[in-house]
C-alpha positions as CSV (number, residue, x, y, z in Angstrom):
1,M,27.4,-40.1,46.2
2,K,29.9,-38.7,48.7
3,A,30.3,-42.1,50.4
4,L,30.8,-43.8,47.0
5,S,33.4,-41.2,46.1
6,R,35.3,-42.0,49.3
7,E,35.2,-45.7,48.5
8,L,36.4,-45.1,45.0
9,R,39.2,-42.9,46.3
10,T,40.2,-45.5,48.9
11,A,40.3,-48.2,46.2
12,L,42.4,-46.0,43.9
13,E,44.8,-45.2,46.6
14,K,45.2,-48.9,47.4
15,V,45.9,-49.6,43.7
16,V,48.6,-46.8,43.7
17,I,50.3,-48.2,46.8
18,E,50.2,-51.8,45.5
19,A,51.5,-50.9,42.0
20,R,54.3,-48.9,43.6
21,D,55.1,-51.7,46.0
22,V,55.3,-54.2,43.2
23,A,57.5,-51.8,41.2
24,E,59.8,-51.1,44.1
25,A,60.2,-54.9,44.6
26,G,61.6,-55.1,41.1
27,A,58.8,-57.4,39.9
28,T,57.3,-57.3,36.5
29,L,53.5,-57.0,36.8
30,F,50.9,-57.7,34.1
31,S,47.1,-57.0,34.1
32,L,44.9,-58.8,31.7
33,E,42.3,-56.1,32.2
34,L,44.5,-54.0,29.9
35,L,44.5,-56.6,27.1
36,P,44.0,-54.9,23.7
37,R,40.8,-55.9,21.8
38,I,42.5,-57.6,18.9
39,T,41.8,-60.9,17.2
40,R,45.1,-62.5,18.4
41,A,44.3,-61.7,22.0
42,Q,40.8,-63.1,22.1
43,S,41.8,-66.4,23.6
44,M,43.5,-64.5,26.5
45,D,40.6,-62.1,27.2
46,V,39.7,-62.7,30.8
47,L,37.2,-59.9,30.9
48,S,35.3,-61.3,27.9
49,S,35.3,-64.8,29.5
50,M,33.8,-63.5,32.8
51,A,31.4,-61.2,30.9
52,T,30.1,-64.2,29.0
53,I,29.2,-66.0,32.2
54,A,27.8,-62.8,33.8
55,G,25.5,-62.1,30.8
56,Y,24.2,-65.7,30.8
57,K,23.6,-65.8,34.6
58,A,21.9,-62.4,34.7
59,V,19.1,-63.6,32.5
60,L,18.6,-66.7,34.7
61,M,18.5,-64.6,37.8
62,A,15.8,-62.4,36.1
63,A,13.8,-65.4,35.0
64,S,13.8,-66.9,38.5
65,T,12.6,-63.6,40.0
66,L,10.1,-62.4,37.4
67,P,6.6,-63.5,38.3
68,K,6.0,-64.4,34.6
69,L,7.0,-67.1,32.2
70,F,9.6,-66.1,29.6
71,P,8.3,-68.0,26.6
72,M,5.0,-67.8,24.9
73,F,2.6,-70.7,25.7
74,M,-0.6,-71.7,24.0
75,T,-2.6,-73.6,26.6
76,A,-6.1,-74.7,27.2
77,A,-6.3,-71.8,29.7
78,G,-5.4,-69.3,27.0
79,T,-2.3,-67.9,25.3
80,I,0.5,-66.6,27.6
81,A,2.4,-63.7,26.0
82,P,6.2,-63.9,26.1
83,A,8.2,-61.8,28.5
84,R,9.8,-58.7,27.1
85,V,13.5,-58.2,27.9
86,F,15.6,-55.1,27.2
87,V,19.4,-55.2,27.4
88,I,21.4,-52.0,27.8
89,G,24.9,-52.4,26.4
90,A,25.8,-54.8,23.7
91,G,29.3,-55.8,24.7
92,V,30.2,-59.4,25.5
93,A,27.9,-59.6,28.6
94,G,25.0,-57.9,26.8
95,L,25.2,-60.1,23.7
96,Q,25.3,-63.2,25.9
97,A,22.3,-61.9,27.8
98,I,20.4,-61.3,24.5
99,A,21.2,-64.8,23.3
100,T,20.2,-66.4,26.6
101,A,16.9,-64.5,26.8
102,K,16.1,-65.5,23.2
103,R,16.8,-69.1,24.0
104,L,14.3,-68.9,26.9
105,G,11.7,-67.6,24.5
106,A,11.5,-63.9,25.4
107,V,11.0,-61.0,23.0
108,V,14.3,-59.2,23.2
109,S,15.5,-55.7,22.4
110,A,18.8,-54.0,23.0
111,Y,20.5,-50.6,22.9
112,D,24.1,-49.5,22.8
113,V,25.8,-46.1,22.1
114,R,28.0,-47.9,19.5
115,A,25.9,-48.1,16.3
116,A,28.4,-50.6,15.0
117,V,27.0,-53.4,17.2
118,K,23.5,-53.2,15.5
119,D,24.2,-56.1,13.2
120,Q,25.5,-58.2,16.1
121,V,22.3,-57.6,18.1
122,K,20.1,-58.4,15.1
123,S,22.0,-61.5,14.3
124,L,20.9,-62.9,17.7
125,G,17.3,-62.3,16.8
126,A,16.9,-59.1,18.9
127,N,15.5,-55.7,17.9
128,F,18.1,-52.9,18.1
129,I,16.6,-49.8,19.6
130,E,17.8,-46.6,18.0
131,L,17.6,-43.5,20.0
132,E,18.0,-40.1,18.3
133,V,21.0,-39.1,20.4
134,E,24.3,-38.2,18.8
135,A,26.9,-40.5,20.3
136,G,29.8,-39.5,18.0
137,D,32.9,-41.7,18.6
138,A,31.7,-43.9,21.5
139,E,34.6,-46.4,21.4
140,D,38.3,-45.9,22.3
141,K,41.2,-47.3,20.2
142,G,41.3,-50.4,22.4
143,G,37.8,-51.3,21.5
144,Y,36.2,-50.4,24.8
145,A,33.3,-48.0,25.4
146,K,34.3,-44.5,26.1
147,E,32.8,-42.3,28.9
148,M,30.3,-39.9,27.4
149,G,29.3,-36.5,28.7
150,E,26.5,-35.9,31.3
151,E,24.4,-34.1,28.7
152,F,24.5,-37.1,26.4
153,Y,23.4,-39.4,29.3
154,K,20.6,-37.0,30.2
155,K,19.2,-37.1,26.7
156,Q,19.6,-40.8,26.5
157,R,17.7,-41.4,29.8
158,E,14.8,-39.2,28.6
159,M,14.4,-41.2,25.4
160,M,14.9,-44.5,27.0
161,T,12.0,-44.1,29.6
162,K,9.3,-45.1,27.1
163,V,11.3,-48.3,26.2
164,L,11.6,-49.3,29.9
165,A,7.8,-49.0,30.4
166,Q,7.3,-51.6,27.7
167,N,9.6,-54.3,29.2
168,D,9.4,-56.8,32.0
169,V,13.1,-57.3,32.4
170,V,16.0,-54.9,32.0
171,V,19.6,-56.1,32.1
172,T,22.2,-53.3,32.3
173,T,25.8,-54.0,31.4
174,A,27.3,-50.5,30.6
175,A,30.8,-50.0,32.1
176,V,33.7,-47.9,31.2
177,P,37.2,-49.2,32.2
178,G,38.6,-47.4,35.2
179,K,35.5,-45.3,35.6
180,K,32.4,-45.3,37.7
181,A,29.5,-46.9,35.8
182,P,27.2,-44.3,34.1
183,I,23.7,-43.8,35.5
184,L,21.4,-44.9,32.7
185,V,18.2,-45.8,34.7
186,T,17.0,-43.1,37.1
187,K,14.6,-43.5,40.0
188,E,11.9,-41.8,37.8
189,M,12.6,-44.3,35.0
190,V,12.1,-47.2,37.4
191,G,8.8,-45.7,38.4
192,V,7.3,-46.2,34.9
193,M,7.9,-49.9,35.0
194,A,5.1,-52.3,35.9
195,P,5.1,-53.9,39.4
196,G,6.8,-57.3,39.2
197,S,9.4,-56.1,36.7
198,V,13.0,-56.9,37.3
199,I,16.3,-55.0,36.7
200,V,19.5,-56.9,36.8
201,D,22.4,-54.4,37.1
202,L,25.6,-56.1,36.0
203,A,27.5,-52.8,36.6
204,A,26.8,-52.9,40.3
205,E,30.4,-53.4,41.2
206,R,31.2,-50.1,39.6
207,G,28.4,-48.3,41.3
208,G,25.6,-49.5,39.1
209,N,23.8,-48.3,35.9
210,C,20.6,-47.9,37.9
211,E,20.3,-45.0,40.4
212,L,18.6,-47.3,43.0
213,T,21.1,-50.1,42.8
214,K,22.7,-51.3,46.0
215,P,25.7,-53.5,45.3
216,G,25.2,-57.0,46.6
217,E,21.5,-56.4,47.5
218,N,18.1,-56.7,46.0
219,V,16.0,-53.5,46.2
220,D,12.2,-53.3,46.0
221,A,11.1,-50.1,44.5
222,K,7.3,-50.1,44.6
223,G,7.1,-53.6,43.2
224,V,10.1,-53.4,40.8
225,T,13.1,-55.5,41.9
226,I,16.5,-54.1,41.3
227,M,19.2,-56.7,41.6
228,G,22.8,-55.6,42.2
229,P,24.8,-58.9,42.0
230,L,28.6,-58.9,42.7
231,N,31.2,-61.2,41.2
232,V,28.6,-63.1,39.2
233,P,31.1,-65.5,37.5
234,T,31.8,-67.2,40.9
235,T,28.2,-68.5,40.8
236,I,29.3,-70.8,38.0
237,P,32.7,-71.7,39.3
238,Y,33.4,-74.8,37.1
239,H,33.3,-73.0,33.8
240,A,34.6,-69.7,35.2
241,S,37.7,-71.5,36.3
242,Q,38.1,-73.5,33.1
243,M,37.9,-70.3,31.0
244,Y,40.2,-68.3,33.2
245,A,42.8,-71.1,33.2
246,K,42.7,-71.1,29.4
247,N,43.1,-67.3,29.2
248,I,46.1,-67.3,31.6
249,S,47.9,-70.2,30.0
250,T,47.5,-68.8,26.5
251,F,48.8,-65.4,27.8
252,F,51.9,-67.0,29.3
253,L,52.6,-69.2,26.3
254,N,52.7,-66.0,24.2
255,M,55.7,-64.8,26.2
256,F,57.7,-67.9,25.7
257,K,60.1,-68.4,22.8
258,D,62.6,-71.3,22.5
259,G,61.9,-72.3,26.1
260,A,62.5,-69.0,27.7
261,I,60.5,-65.9,28.6
262,N,60.8,-63.3,25.9
263,L,59.3,-59.9,26.9
264,N,59.1,-58.5,23.3
265,M,57.9,-54.9,23.8
266,E,57.0,-54.7,20.1
267,D,54.2,-57.2,20.9
268,E,51.2,-55.1,21.8
269,I,49.8,-57.8,24.0
270,I,52.9,-57.7,26.2
271,R,53.4,-54.0,26.0
272,D,49.8,-53.0,26.7
273,T,49.3,-55.4,29.7
274,M,52.6,-54.6,31.4
275,V,52.0,-52.5,34.5
276,T,55.4,-52.4,36.2
277,K,59.0,-53.1,35.1
278,D,62.5,-52.2,36.3
279,G,61.2,-50.5,39.4
280,D,58.6,-48.3,37.8
281,V,54.9,-48.2,36.8
282,V,55.3,-48.3,33.0
283,S,51.7,-48.6,31.8
284,T,50.5,-45.3,30.2
285,R,46.9,-46.2,30.9
286,V,47.5,-47.1,34.5
287,R,49.6,-43.9,35.1
288,E,46.8,-41.8,33.7
289,L,44.1,-43.6,35.8
290,L,46.3,-43.2,38.9
291,G,47.1,-39.5,38.2
292,M,50.8,-40.1,37.9
293,S,52.8,-37.7,35.7
């Protein structure tokens, strides 16, 4: 944890320096990671585009590693039961993972701290797991998941252990913007899973949702494989590039009016994604994350 904290501090310091350097150069900087979750901005949402690819690929990675077939088969040698897949986090990546696992014939269940996504999960043919843990307001005003307290995560882990024991594949996707990923799957929880089971941790780049995750590596924990893939969208470069190009071009076109750039600060897309302007870091969210007064 100490080494990870140093890495996070180093990364944060680098962002501070870079943001200030850009500001001092007089450049106007935008970050699409700060894009508000509104209907008008959906075609510009880079994070959602890349999460779509990551959720899809995570299930394929699990299917190629799991020593079982995903769909049910009725053969002369007997009936083969379908694989059971549990998705933690029903954001864009999670929903795509659910849809992909269902298309491959698995029995799928999912959990999210936001009860509002229950209908979305069920619409994809998955079972929504309800844990008796009070989440309160688990979503910020931008539509992103909020960081919950450690006591909440402790209770959540205790109640989720039984669910993990019943599944062959677990895909974790829980991330909080600007924060270290919460630990949702402990070493003890991994221990209840059957040998051959697979965990694909899509939060590996932020430290991981699984306590045993090692970013960029596959870990064998007494027969359970924990995968910590990095930059998953690059494994499907054709469509990742296509989607990214569409996001960027739509974002820039939104700034143009009558053939010229128009930085209308009443437009929340422009206002919320602007990081630097006129020699200063102007984004409230970035200033808070960087500890700037």
